[in-house]
C-alpha positions in Angstrom: 9.1 -106.1 -16.6 6.9 -109.2 -16.5 5.4 -109.0 -20.0 2.3 -110.8 -21.1 2.5 -111.4 -24.9 -0.5 -111.2 -27.2 -1.1 -112.2 -30.8 -2.8 -108.8 -31.4 -1.0 -106.7 -34.1 -0.7 -103.1 -35.2 1.4 -101.4 -37.9 3.9 -98.7 -36.7 6.4 -97.1 -38.9 5.6 -99.7 -41.6 6.6 -102.5 -39.2 4.3 -105.3 -38.1 4.2 -105.0 -34.3 2.9 -107.4 -31.6 1.2 -106.3 -28.4 2.6 -106.9 -24.9 1.3 -105.7 -21.5 2.8 -105.2 -18.1 2.4 -103.3 -14.8 5.2 -101.2 -13.5 5.4 -98.9 -10.5 1.7 -98.1 -10.3 0.8 -98.0 -14.0 -0.5 -100.6 -16.5 1.5 -100.4 -19.8 0.9 -101.6 -23.4 3.9 -102.0 -25.6 4.0 -102.7 -29.4 7.2 -104.3 -30.5 8.5 -105.6 -33.8 10.5 -108.9 -34.2 11.7 -107.5 -37.6 14.2 -105.5 -35.5 15.8 -108.0 -33.1 16.8 -105.5 -30.4 15.3 -106.0 -26.9 15.2 -102.3 -26.1 12.6 -99.5 -26.1 12.0 -96.0 -24.8 12.8 -95.0 -21.2 13.2 -98.2 -19.1 11.1 -100.4 -21.4 12.7 -103.5 -22.9 13.0 -107.2 -22.6 10.7 -108.1 -25.5 11.7 -110.2 -28.5 12.0 -107.1 -30.7 12.3 -103.3 -30.6 9.5 -101.5 -28.8 8.1 -98.9 -31.2 5.2 -97.7 -29.0 4.3 -97.9 -25.4 1.5 -96.2 -23.5 -0.2 -96.4 -20.1 -3.8 -97.5 -19.8 -5.0 -93.9 -19.0 -3.2 -92.6 -22.1 -1.4 -90.0 -19.9 2.0 -91.2 -21.3 2.5 -92.3 -24.9 5.9 -92.9 -26.5 5.8 -93.8 -30.1 8.5 -94.0 -32.8 7.9 -91.5 -35.7 10.6 -92.9 -37.9 13.1 -95.8 -38.0 16.4 -95.3 -39.7 19.4 -97.5 -40.0 22.7 -96.2 -38.5 26.2 -97.5 -38.2 26.8 -96.3 -34.6 26.5 -98.5 -31.6 23.5 -97.0 -29.7 24.6 -98.7 -26.4 27.5 -96.1 -26.3 25.0 -93.2 -26.1 23.0 -95.0 -23.4 26.1 -95.7 -21.2 27.7 -92.3 -21.6 24.9 -90.4 -19.8 24.4 -92.6 -16.8 24.7 -91.1 -13.3 24.8 -93.3 -10.2 22.2 -92.5 -7.5 19.5 -94.2 -5.5 15.8 -94.1 -6.0 15.0 -91.8 -3.0 17.6 -89.1 -4.1 16.4 -89.3 -7.7 12.8 -88.8 -6.8 13.6 -85.9 -4.5 15.7 -84.1 -7.2 13.1 -84.8 -9.9 10.3 -83.3 -7.8 12.5 -80.3 -7.0 13.2 -79.8 -10.7 9.5 -80.0 -11.6 8.6 -77.7 -8.8 11.1 -74.9 -9.7 13.0 -75.8 -12.8 14.8 -72.4 -13.1 16.2 -72.5 -9.6 17.2 -76.2 -10.0 19.2 -75.5 -13.2 20.5 -72.1 -12.1 24.3 -72.0 -12.8 24.3 -75.3 -14.6 25.7 -75.5 -18.2 22.5 -77.4 -19.0 20.3 -74.4 -18.4 18.6 -73.5 -21.7 19.3 -70.0 -22.8 17.5 -67.5 -25.0 19.3 -65.8 -28.0 20.3 -62.9 -25.7 21.9 -65.3 -23.2 19.3 -65.0 -20.5 17.8 -68.1 -18.9 15.0 -69.7 -21.0 13.3 -71.2 -17.9 12.1 -68.9 -15.2 11.3 -69.8 -11.6 8.0 -71.6 -12.3 6.3 -74.9 -11.6 6.3 -77.3 -14.5 3.6 -79.9 -15.2 4.2 -82.9 -13.0 2.9 -86.3 -13.9 5.6 -88.9 -13.2 5.8 -92.1 -15.1 6.4 -94.0 -11.9 3.6 -93.7 -9.3 5.1 -96.1 -6.7 
């Protein structure tokens, strides 16, 4: 991300946050980060600012990700991030993501990740899910 930093501030989860803006894959984003937590991470792919991103939203307000609470923890969060990575390319990812959003039940059929109801039956039927991708390009 090529962030433009601003002096504008907002309080989120009792932290003083600064504003930063950037464009990424067809959307214009505003992020609010706090230097009080010196971690250069944030939700989804967002990061690279001089503090933890507590809120990020696109300019149309179609996608808003905001921290609801910040708690201290002894675990290394990078372990959790690394343990769920799957190598693929952008074209295959976009194809699979569209397939999932078009027919989630069929896509997850037979997978251990298929959500189940209390009676053991699939919780997601063969239906189209709302599709508004974060990346437009």
